[in-house]
N, C-alpha and C positions, 0 to 999 in steps of 0.2 A: 647915429649909431647908439649903442648902449653905454650906460655910465658904469658898467661893471669893471672892476679892477683886472689888470693883467694877472696871469698865473704867477704865483711867487716862486715856482719851481723852474719853469721854462720860459717865462715872460711872454707867453702866448696871449694875443689879444682876443682870441675866440672863446673866452669863457662864457658859460651859461649857468643859470641857477635852477635848482630843483629843490623846492621847499626851502629849508634853511641852509642848504649847501651851495657852494659855487664849485663848478666842475670844469676842468680843462680837457677838451677832447683830444689834444695832441699828446699829453703825457699821462692822462687819467688821474691827475692829482685832484683831491677833494679837500675843501676847507670851508670853515664857517664864514658866514657873511659878516659877523661881528667885527667891529673896527679894532677890538682889543685882541690882537693876535698873540701878544706876548704872554697873556694869562692862560692861553690854551695849553693843555698838557698834550704832549706828543708821545704817543705810545711807541715803545720800542719792542720788537719781537726778537727773542733770542732762542737759539737752538739749545740742545742738551749740553753743549760745551761752552755756552756763553757767547757764541759768535752772533753778531747782529744779522738778522734776516731782512731781505728786501723783496718786493714784488719782482718776479722774473727769475729769482735764484733757482738753482738746482739743489736738492737735498737728498740725503740717503736715510732710509728708515733704519734705526739702530737695534730694534728687537722685533720679534714676531708679534704681530698684532691681530687680534680677532676682528673680523669684519662683521658688523651687526647685520643680520638678515641674510647671511651667506654661510655656507658650510666650510668655505676655504679661509685660509689665513694669509695675511700680507707678511711675507718673509722679511726678516732682517737683511739689510743690504740692498733692498729694492731702491732703485734710483728714481726720483720724481723730478721732472723738469718743469720749469716755468710755473712756479707756485704763485698764488695770490694770497696776500695776507688780509684777514678779516677780523673783526671784533667778535668775541664770544669765547666759549670754552674750547671748542675746536677752532683754532685760529689760522689754519692753513687750508685754503680751498685749492684743489688740484684735480688733474686727471691722471690716472695710473693705467698703463697698458695692462690689459687683462682683467681690470676691475672697473674701470670707468671713472666717473666723477665721484669724489669723496672729500671729506674733510678730515684733517689730521691735527693732532696737538703738537705744538712746536717742541715740547719736552721729549718727544719720541723720534726726533730727526736730528741729523747733523748736516751742516752745510757741506756741499760737495765741492 
């Protein structure tokens, strides 16, 4: 078998590598191959109220947002289920009923 380490999150033995990352297919955790795990900075995503967000959370939009490329707006109070956190300026990847796939900024949502 392979000499890859088990997943640090769920201890799965089925990890695989893609480029410089190791990925767990069971919990979708991604981490660097480097042996120096303690020097890695772990990014923490927070909502508008300072609550920590995680993949799979449900959030609520706190104000009306203009949708680029569309004449309609995303209304405040819209609930978004099963978010995915990503790096970048817009750090939430999600699907919204009536709008489809889009990215949001965590500063405009609160944890539901």
